[in-house]
N, C-alpha and C positions, 0 to 999 in steps of 0.2 A: 504493500500500500504506500502511495506517495503522500507526502505531507501537503498541507494547504499552500505553503511557501513554494514547494516544487510545482504544484499545479499552476500557480500564478506565473512562475518563471517560464513554464512551457508556453502559456498563452501570450506572455509578454514578448517572447522571442518571435512568435508568429505575427503578433500585432506590429512590432517594430519593422519586421520584414515587409509587411503589407503597406504600411505608411510610407516607407522609402520608395516602394515600387509605384505608389500612387501620389508621389509628392507634388506632381504638377496639377493636381485637381484643385477645384475651387476651395477657397478658405472655409466657407460655411460647412462644407461636407467634411473636411478634415476635423473641424471642431466638433461636429456631430459624432464622429467616430471616437475622438478623444474623450468627450464627455461620457459616452456610453461605456468605454473601456474602464474609465475611472470608477464608474458606478459598479461595474462587474467586479472590479478589484475590491471595492468597498464591502460588498455583500457576499461575494462568492456564490458557490452553488447552493441551492436550497436543500434543506434537510427535512426529515419527517417531523421535526419540531415546528416547522412552518405550517400553519393550518391549511394553506392551499396545497401543500405537498404531503399531507399527513399520511396518505396511503401509498405513496410512491417514493422509493429510495433510489436516488440517482447517483449513489456512490460509485457504481460501475462506470458511469460517464466521468465523474470527477477524478477517479483514480487511474484513468487510461491516458497516457501521454499522446494525444492526437496531434497530427501535423496537417498543415495545409497541403492539398493534393497537387500533384503535377498534372499534366495533360492526360486525360484518360482516353481509352480507345474502345469503341464498340463496333463490332463488325455488322454488316448488313444482315447476316444470318441471325446474330444475337438480337439485333434490333427488331427483326420481323415479328418476334413473339409478342412485342408490346404495342404494335400498331393497332389502331381501333377504327373499325368501319364507321364512316359518317363524320369522323373528326378530322376534316381536311386541313383546317388551320392548326398547325402544330409547331411549337417551339420545343426543341430538345436540348437539355442541359446535361452534360456528362461531367460528373464530379463538380457540379456547381457552375460550369462554364458553358456558354452557348456553343452548340455544334451545328454549324450552318448546313453541312452536308446531309444531316439527318432531319433537319427542320424543313417544314413545308408551309408556305403562306401563299397558296395559290388564289388568285383572284379575290383579294380582300376588297370589301365594299368601300366606296368613298366614305370618309369620315371615321374610319377605324384604323388606328395605328397599333401595330403589334411588333415588338422587337426586344432587343437586349437592353436591360437597364444600364449596363456598363457602357454601351455605345451611346445611349441617350445622355449619360453623364458627361461623356467626352464632347458631345456636340452641342448640348443645350442644357447644361446643369442648372442654370438659374431658373428655368421654367419648371423645374421639379421642386424647387424650394417651398412653394406653398403647401405641398402635400407630403413629400418624402420625409419621414421621421417626425411628422407633426401629430400623429395619432397613437402610435405604439408607445406604451408606457414603460420606459426603461427604468424608472424609479421603482416600480412595483415588481417587475419580473426580471430576474437575472438572465434568463435565456434570451429575452428580447434585447436586453442590454448587450449581450454577447453577439447576437446577430447584427445589431447596429454597429458594433465596434468593427466587425469584419465585413461590413457592407461593401460589396464589389459588383456582383452580377446577379441576374435574375430576370424576370419578365417585366416589361413595361407595356401596359395596355391602356389605350385611351379611346373611348367611344364618344363621339361628339353629340351635341344636343339633337334629340329626336331621331337618331340613327338606330335602326333595329338590326342587330347582327343575326343573320340568317343561319349561321353555322357556329356550333360551339368552338371555342378556342381552347386547344389542348396544350397544356404545359406538362411535358414529360421530363422528370428528373431521374437520371440514371446514375447509380453508384457502381463502380467497377472494382474488381479484385485488386488489392494492393498488398505489398509486403508489410508496410507499416500501417497502424491505425490512422485513418484520415478523417478530417472534419470538413464539412461544407456548410456555408451559411447563406443559402439563396435568399434574396430579398426581392419581393414582387410588389409593384405598385400598379394598381388598377383604378382608373378614374373613369366613371360612367356619368356623363353629364345629364342635365335635366331631360326627362321624358325619353331617354334612350333605353334600349333593352339589350342584354347580353347574357351568355352562358359561358362560364369559365370552369375548366376542369384541371385540377392539379393532381398529378399522378406520380407516385414514387415507387420505383422499381429497382432491382439489383441484377447485376451480371456477376456470377461467381459469388463466393462466400468468404468475406474477410470482414474484420471489425471496422465499422464505419459509423460516423455520427453525422446525421443531417439535422441541422437546426435552422428551420426556415421560418420566415415571417412574411405575411402578406397584408398590406394596407389597402383596403377596398373602400373607395370613396364613391358614394352613390348620391346623385343629385335628386332634386325634386321630381316626384312622379316617375322616377326611373324604376325599371324592373330588372332584377339580377338574380340569376341562379349560380351558385358556386358549389363545386364538388371537390372534395378532398379524398383521394384514394391512397391508402398506404398498403403496399403489397411487397415490401422488401423481404429479404431473407431474415432468418431468425437470429443472426448475429448482429443485426443492424439496430442502432439507436436512432429514434426519430422523434424530434420535438418540433411541433408545428404550431404557429400562432396565426390566427385569422382575426384581424382587427377591422371591424366594419363601422364606418361613419355614415349614418343615414340622414338624408335631408327630408324635407316636408313631403309626406304622402309617398315616400319611397317604399318599395316592396322588395325584400331580399329573402331568398331561400338558401340556407346553408345545409349541404348534405355531406356527411362524413361516413366513409366506409373503411374500417380498419380490419385488414385481413392478415397482414404480415408484420414483420418487425419483432425483435426480441423485447425491447422496452420502448413503448410508444406513449407519448403525451400529446394529446390533441386539445389545444386551447381555442375556443371560439368566443370572441368578445365583441358583440355588437353594441353600439350606442345609438339608441333611437332619439336622435337630437332634434329631428323635425316633427312638428305636430302631425298626427295622423299617419305616421309611418308604421309599417308592419314587418315582422321578421319571423320566419320559420327556421328552427334549428332541428334538423332531422338526422339521426345517425344510427348506424349498425356496426357493432364490433363483434368479431368472431375469433376466438382464441383457442389454441390447444397447446400441447407440450407444456412449456414453462413461460409462455408469453405473458407479458404484463402490458395491458392496454388501459390507459388512463384518459378519461374524457373530462375536461374541465370547461364548464360553460359559465360565462359571466355576462348577464344581460342587463344593461342599464337603460331604464326608462327615464329619459331626461325631459320629455315634453308631454303635454296632455294628449288624450285621445289616441294613444298608440296601443298596438296589440302584439304580443309575442307568444309563440308556441314552441315548446321543447319536447321532442319525442325521441328517446334513445332506447334501442333494444340491444341486448347483449346475449351471445351464445358462447358458453365456455365449457371446454372439455379438458380432460387430463388434469394437470396442475396449473392451468391458466388462471390468471388473476385479472379481474376487470375492476375498473373504478369509474363511477359516475358521480361527479360533484357539480350539481347545477345550482347556480346562485343567481337570483333575480333581485336587483336593486331598483326600487321605485323611488325616485327623488321627490323632493317636496312639491315641486311644481307640476309633477306628472299626474294630474288628476284624470279620472276616467280611464286609467290604465286597465287593460284586460290581458292577463298573463296566465299561462298554464304550463305546467312542467310534469312530464311523466317519464319514468324509467322502468322498463320491463326486462327481466333477465331469465334465461334458461340455463340451468346447470346440468350438464350431461354426465358428470361424475361426482363422486363424493369428495374428491380432492380439489375440484374447481372452487374458486372463491370470488365473491363480488362484494365490494364495499360501495354503498350508495348513500349519497347525502344530498337530498333536495333541500334547498335553503331559500327563504324569502326575507328580504329586508325592506320594509315599507315605511316611507316617511310622508306619504300622502294619505288623506282620509276618505277619498271617494274612488275606490279601486275594486277590481274583481280579480283575485289571484288564488290559484290552487296549485298544489303539488302532491306527488305521490310516487311510490316505488313498489314493485312486486318482484319476488324471486320464486321460481318454481322449477319443475322438472317436466320432461315429456309425459303427457297424460297417457297412462298405461291403457285406459279404456279405449282411447282413440287409436292407439297402436294395435290393440287387440281387434278392434273393428276393421281396420285396414287389412290386417293379416287374415281375418276371417273371410275377406272378399278375394282372397287369392293373391294378394300383393306380398312379395317377399319382404323380410324384415328390414333390409337395408333400404329398399325403395320406400317402405312405409315411414321409416325414420326421416328419410330425405324429404318426403312430402310434408311431414309435420314441421320440419325445420324451415322449409320453404314458405309454408303458410305464416310462420312467425316472422320471417325476414320480409315477406311481402307487405307487411304493415308499413315498413319503411319505404319500400319501392313504390307503393301506392301513393305516397306523398310527393313523388317526383313527377314533374310534368313530362308528358310524352316527348322524347327527343332522342337524337343519337347518343347523347350523354347518358341518359337513363338506360338505353339499350346496352351500352358498354358496361355499366355498373351491374345490370341484371345478369349478363353473361358471366361476369367475374364471380358474382355471388353464387350462381347456380353451380358452377364448376367447383367452387370451394366447398359448398355444402355437400356435394356428391362425395367428395373425398372424406369430409368430416363424418358423414353418416356411416361410411364403410369402416373407418377406424373406430368409431364409437361402438359399432356392433361387434367388432373383433375384441375390444376391451371388455365389453359386457360378457361375452362368451368366456373369456379368460377368467374373469372374476367369478362367474358361475361355476367354472371347473374347480376353483379354489374354495368353493363354499361361501363366497362373499357376495352379498347383494347390496344394491344401493339403499334399499329400504331398511337394512339392518343397521345402518350407520346413524346414530342419533346425534 
């Protein structure tokens, strides 16, 4: 185990290297990085003594000496498995850096800009100043501070007023096998102007299996009456660490849907933080996490109602097998001026083994007196009567389990509007659950042979 001083020295060396390499960049951006790194050095990595990290131990990240990566390589054959039908507008980042050969931005509509944030910084940094780094809270979150300190590349998306993007924009982040543990800090800035519409897909995948840490942050700025759907898909290998933060700033009557699907990764933390700053805005936070082995999947939702007549809905479903550990921490804050708030929060979980674990903590903080807020959580198992009914109709056990798991997962899919993005997510979930149902059946059979049953565990 390395000490806290050694941890900081490792990051200091990488930060110094980055600042030297980017010395020619605009002064305000250099100061933004320096302030963020100073904050990270001040607080360090969070521990389980911090309430927001009570159920997630990040010592495995803190004690690994990560380095900034070199140029990664992904062959066309390896890349082919990650392509998605219908997602024609695609930016591909390999080890945190844009790969132009694998990217595809065919026939972008007028009024839509999609490209590399690093290139945008080089050509027009001052135009980014009103938004970049203005919403993410580096004082509150050490990982956001760390991302800002190492801000270099990621996606830049700008949809102008009243423009409707006809095709989802696919952001694919690929980590490759490396000899030394590497860290990447992708930073995405998405600005959707008044009355515009867009769908954004963030997709995290791996080639090979080596220790990697991806700490990404997305600032999503949504103008008045705009409509945005955002998808976050995590399907990296199980040696990967992934911390993602989505910070949403909503204008008046803006409508935002956030969909998270966690399938991969060894230790995953998914932060979603919308601020309903404009009167009459609405936000849907919808998620599904599926874990097996010893995966740790943590979902932290912080919804701030800052203006009156706003509505938010949180629906998260979890499916956990083997020794997987899931976390749902949903926090709704209704500020003093946010009268007529309508907020609902629901977390439902299926545990497929007696060793799987879920920690769930719905939370409300209400400082207004005219609101309607509810929250709740449930934990259960596959209904044996339903499984017996399907078996009695001639369906084999693996297929029966798969059908029941799909029905549970479809609660989340049904909240996604019909689009190529939804089709992409649905295919990934179906494939993943088919594998999970088979492995769960094998484990149950083995436990039965040992004289151990799920019902016997109190």
